C-alpha positions in Angstrom: 0.0 0.0 0.0 1.3 3.5 -0.8 2.5 5.6 2.1 0.4 8.4 3.3 1.7 11.8 4.4 0.1 12.7 7.7 2.3 15.7 8.4 -0.6 18.1 7.9 -2.8 16.4 10.5 -3.0 18.5 13.7 -3.8 16.9 17.0 -6.3 18.8 19.2 -7.7 18.2 22.6 -11.3 18.7 21.4 -12.9 19.4 18.1 -16.3 21.1 17.8 -17.7 21.1 14.3 -20.4 23.7 13.3 -23.2 22.4 11.1 -22.3 24.8 8.3 -18.8 23.4 8.2 -19.8 19.9 7.3 -19.6 19.9 3.5 -20.4 16.6 1.8 -18.8 14.1 4.1 -20.5 12.0 6.7 -17.8 12.0 9.4 -16.5 15.2 11.0 -13.3 13.9 12.4 -10.3 11.6 11.9 -11.0 9.8 15.1 -8.5 7.6 16.9 -8.9 3.8 16.5 -8.1 0.8 18.6 -4.8 -0.1 16.9 -3.2 3.3 17.5 -0.4 3.4 20.1 -1.4 6.8 21.4 -4.8 7.5 22.9 -6.3 10.6 21.4 -9.6 12.3 21.8 -10.0 14.1 18.4 -8.2 15.5 15.4 -8.5 18.7 13.4 -11.1 17.6 10.8 -10.3 19.9 7.9 -13.8 21.3 7.7 -13.5 24.2 10.2 -10.9 26.0 8.1 -10.6 29.8 8.5 -10.4 30.3 4.7 -13.9 30.0 3.3 -12.5 29.3 -0.1 -10.4 26.3 1.1 -11.0 23.1 -0.7 -12.7 20.2 1.2 -10.7 17.0 1.8 -10.1 15.4 -1.5 -10.5 11.7 -2.3 -7.2 9.7 -2.6 -7.0 6.3 -4.2 -4.5 3.9 -2.7 -3.7 0.8 -4.8 -3.4 -2.5 -3.0 -2.4 -6.0 -4.2 -5.0 -8.2 -2.5 -4.2 -11.7 -1.4 -7.7 -13.1 -2.0 -10.9 -11.8 -3.5 -13.9 -14.1 -2.7 -14.9 -13.8 1.0 -17.0 -16.5 2.7 -19.4 -16.4 5.7 -21.7 -18.8 7.5 -23.7 -16.3 9.5 -27.3 -17.3 9.8 -28.6 -13.7 9.5 -26.7 -12.9 6.2 -28.5 -14.2 3.1 -25.4 -14.9 1.0 -22.3 -17.1 1.6 -19.8 -15.5 -0.8 -19.0 -11.9 -1.5 -16.6 -9.6 -3.4 -15.7 -6.0 -2.5 -13.5 -4.2 -5.1 -12.9 -1.3 -2.7 -12.1 -0.7 1.0 -13.4 2.6 2.2 -16.3 4.4 0.6 -16.8 7.9 -0.6 -20.6 7.9 0.1 -19.8 8.7 3.7 -22.7 6.9 5.3 -22.3 7.6 9.0 -23.7 4.2 10.0 -21.5 2.1 7.8 -20.4 -1.1 9.6 -17.3 -1.4 7.4 -15.7 1.7 8.9 -13.6 -0.3 11.5 -11.8 -2.2 8.7 -9.8 1.0 8.0 -8.3 0.6 11.5 -6.3 -2.5 10.3 -4.6 -0.2 7.8 -3.7 2.3 10.5 -6.2 4.7 9.0 -9.1 6.4 10.7 -12.6 4.9 10.5 -13.8 8.5 10.3 -12.8 10.9 7.6 -10.0 8.6 6.3 -12.6 5.9 5.5 -14.4 8.4 3.3 -11.4 10.0 1.6 -8.7 7.3 1.4 -10.1 4.5 -0.9 -8.2 1.3 -1.2 -8.6 -0.2 -4.7 -7.7 -3.8 -5.3 -5.3 -3.6 -8.3 -5.2 -7.4 -9.0 -8.8 -8.2 -8.4 -9.5 -9.7 -11.9 -6.3 -11.8 -11.9 -7.1 -13.3 -8.4 -10.8 -13.8 -9.2 -10.1 -15.7 -12.4 -7.6 -17.9 -10.5 -10.1 -18.5 -7.7 -13.0 -19.4 -10.1 -10.7 -21.7 -12.0 -9.7 -23.9 -9.1 -10.4 -27.6 -9.6 -12.5 -27.9 -6.4 -14.4 -24.6 -6.9 -18.2 -25.0 -6.6 -20.1 -22.1 -8.1 -22.5 -20.3 -5.8 -24.1 -16.8 -6.1 -21.5 -14.1 -5.2 -22.8 -10.8 -3.8 -20.8 -7.8 -5.0 -20.5 -4.6 -2.9 -21.8 -5.9 0.5 -19.3 -4.0 2.7 -18.5 -0.9 0.6 -20.4 0.3 -2.4 -19.1 -1.2 -5.6 -20.4 1.8 -7.6 -19.0 4.6 -5.4 -17.7 7.6 -7.4 -14.2 6.2 -8.0 -15.7 3.3 -10.0 -16.5 5.8 -12.8 -12.8 5.9 -13.6 -11.3 2.7 -12.2 -14.1 0.3 -13.5 -13.1 -2.5 -11.2 -16.7 -3.5 -10.7 -17.2 -3.4 -14.4 -14.3 -5.8 -14.8 -15.7 -8.2 -12.2 -19.1 -8.5 -13.8 -17.6 -8.9 -17.2 -15.7 -11.8 -15.9 -18.8 -13.2 -14.3 -20.6 -12.9 -17.7 -17.6 -14.6 -19.4 -17.8 -17.6 -17.0 -21.7 -17.6 -16.6 -21.3 -17.2 -12.9 -24.3 -16.0 -10.8 -24.0 -12.7 -9.0 -26.0 -10.0 -7.3 -25.1 -6.3 -6.9 -25.8 -4.2 -3.8 -25.5 -0.4 -4.2 -26.9 3.0 -3.4 -25.6 4.4 -6.7 -27.2 5.2 -10.0 -23.8 4.3 -11.5 -25.1 0.7 -11.9 -27.1 1.9 -14.9 -23.8 2.1 -16.8 -23.4 -1.7 -16.8 -26.9 -2.7 -17.9 -25.4 -3.9 -21.1 -23.6 -6.7 -19.1 -26.2 -7.2 -16.3 -29.3 -7.6 -18.5 -28.1 -10.5 -20.6 -27.0 -12.3 -17.4 -30.4 -11.6 -15.9 -32.1 -13.2 -18.8 -30.3 -16.4 -18.0 -31.4 -16.1 -14.3 -27.8 -15.3 -13.2 -28.0 -11.7 -12.1 -30.0 -9.3 -9.9 -29.5 -5.9 -8.3 -30.5 -4.6 -4.9 -30.8 -0.9 -4.2 -30.4 0.4 -0.6 -33.0 3.1 0.1 -32.7 4.0 3.8 -35.4 6.7 3.7 -37.4 8.8 1.2 -36.7 11.9 3.2 -34.1 13.8 1.1 -33.0 16.0 4.1 -32.3 13.0 6.3 -30.7 11.0 3.4 -28.4 13.9 2.7 -27.2 13.9 6.3 -27.0 10.1 6.7 -25.5 9.3 3.2 -24.0 12.6 2.0 -22.4 11.4 -1.2 -24.9 8.7 -2.2 -27.6 9.2 -4.8 -30.8 11.0 -3.6 -33.7 8.7 -2.8 -35.8 9.8 -5.8 -32.7 9.0 -8.0 -32.4 5.5 -6.6 -36.1 4.9 -7.3 -35.5 6.0 -10.9 -32.6 3.6 -11.1 -34.8 0.7 -9.9 -37.3 1.5 -12.6 -34.6 1.7 -15.3 -33.2 -1.7 -14.2 -36.6 -3.3 -14.0 -37.6 -2.1 -17.4 -34.4 -3.7 -18.7 -35.6 -7.1 -17.4 -33.2 -7.2 -14.4 -34.7 -8.7 -11.2 -34.5 -5.9 -8.5 -34.8 -5.7 -4.8 -34.7 -3.0 -2.2 -33.2 -2.7 1.3 -34.6 -0.1 3.6 -31.7 -0.5 5.9 -30.5 0.2 8.4 -33.6 1.0 10.4 -32.6 3.6 12.9 -35.0 4.2 15.8 -36.8 7.5 15.8 -35.0 8.7 12.6 -36.0 6.8 9.4 -39.6 5.8 10.2 -40.9 5.5 6.7 -40.1 1.9 5.8 -43.7 1.2 4.6 -43.4 4.2 2.2 -40.0 3.1 1.0 -41.3 -0.4 0.2 -44.4 0.9 -1.5 -42.4 3.3 -3.7 -39.8 0.6 -4.5 -42.5 -1.9 -5.5 -44.1 0.7 -7.8 -40.6 1.2 -9.3 -40.2 -2.5 -10.0 -38.6 -4.1 -6.9 -39.9 -7.5 -6.1 -37.8 -8.5 -3.1 -36.9 -6.7 0.1 -34.7 -7.2 3.2 -33.6 -5.0 6.1 -31.7 -4.9 9.4 -31.7 -2.7 12.4 -28.7 -0.4 12.9 -25.6 -2.0 14.5 -22.7 0.1 15.8 -19.6 -2.1 15.9 -16.4 -0.8 17.5 -15.5 2.7 16.3 -18.8 3.2 14.5 -20.6 3.8 17.9 -18.7 7.0 18.9 -18.8 8.3 15.3 -22.6 7.8 15.1 -23.1 9.4 18.5 -21.1 12.4 17.4 -23.2 12.7 14.3 -26.4 12.5 16.3 -25.3 15.2 18.7 -24.4 17.4 15.7 -27.6 16.9 13.7 -30.2 15.8 16.2 -29.0 16.8 19.6 -32.5 16.8 21.2 -33.1 13.2 20.4 -29.5 11.8 20.6 -29.9 10.1 23.9 -33.2 8.6 23.1 -31.9 7.1 19.8 -28.8 5.7 21.5 -30.9 4.2 24.3 -33.2 2.4 21.9 -30.2 1.1 19.9 -28.6 -0.3 23.0 -32.0 -2.0 23.9 -32.1 -3.6 20.4 -28.5 -4.8 20.8 -29.3 -6.3 24.2 -32.3 -8.1 22.7 -30.2 -9.5 19.9 -27.6 -10.8 22.3 -30.3 -12.5 24.5 -31.9 -14.1 21.4 -28.5 -15.4 20.2 -27.7 -16.9 23.6 -31.2 -18.6 23.7 -30.6 -20.1 20.2 -27.2 -21.5 21.2 -28.7 -23.0 24.4 
């Protein structure tokens, strides 16, 4: 991985971010993470710059030679067993993203670094071709973009996702795409023929129909109405579509029924969701976001999330018993 110059990052005892200073990113700080040797409270975030004309933090692509591409899981609450993620980190900046802690393993912040330092897997096609060609390989549906969005803005230039689905088409391998981006429309020419064979589908995440809330939750993702238009475009092309109104956040996005109704009208025929989870560094990031945007209900939301987490833990223990 390329080295990153951190000389311009200033440590501060406390960072307070005014609402007007948050411009198009989800996180407000480069928060410390559990693998750092020094315990720190907060960092200068780059938004509260004195010069109003100063540019916001730019996106940096860091090339990586991955060791493997197809990931497996056996979790009973995840509806796929294999997945591929061409990127680590995501420009969409969704404050609730459960993949944020993975940047800690790279000695990067799960906060602003996750949104601005995108790890692109340079050798993804070579590795994928090798893994699919193994003698003992058994084809199963592969979900693409389950951790970070496979159609985030850098995909427009890098086209790693495009390369993956072209290889899937070449080998007649079943796949499903999960995205918040209208960028998936670019690849209809590859997806539609696979869909006609029953080998492809697309799922759009639509967390809420409220554009103001969506802009705060998912600052660089497509607007809700644009995602509905994408659903319609895909469905009209004969591609099976689904919708995920997730995550469900207590007392924030309370329009699941309306999302499902609008998605069905647009052409979606499947749906799935999950309640918000806040693993590791995501919890303090989300709490900071709540206190910035919804200070009057922050404690109420966090209390309900903790209650939901406790209920899931109790249920899991009961099942094991």
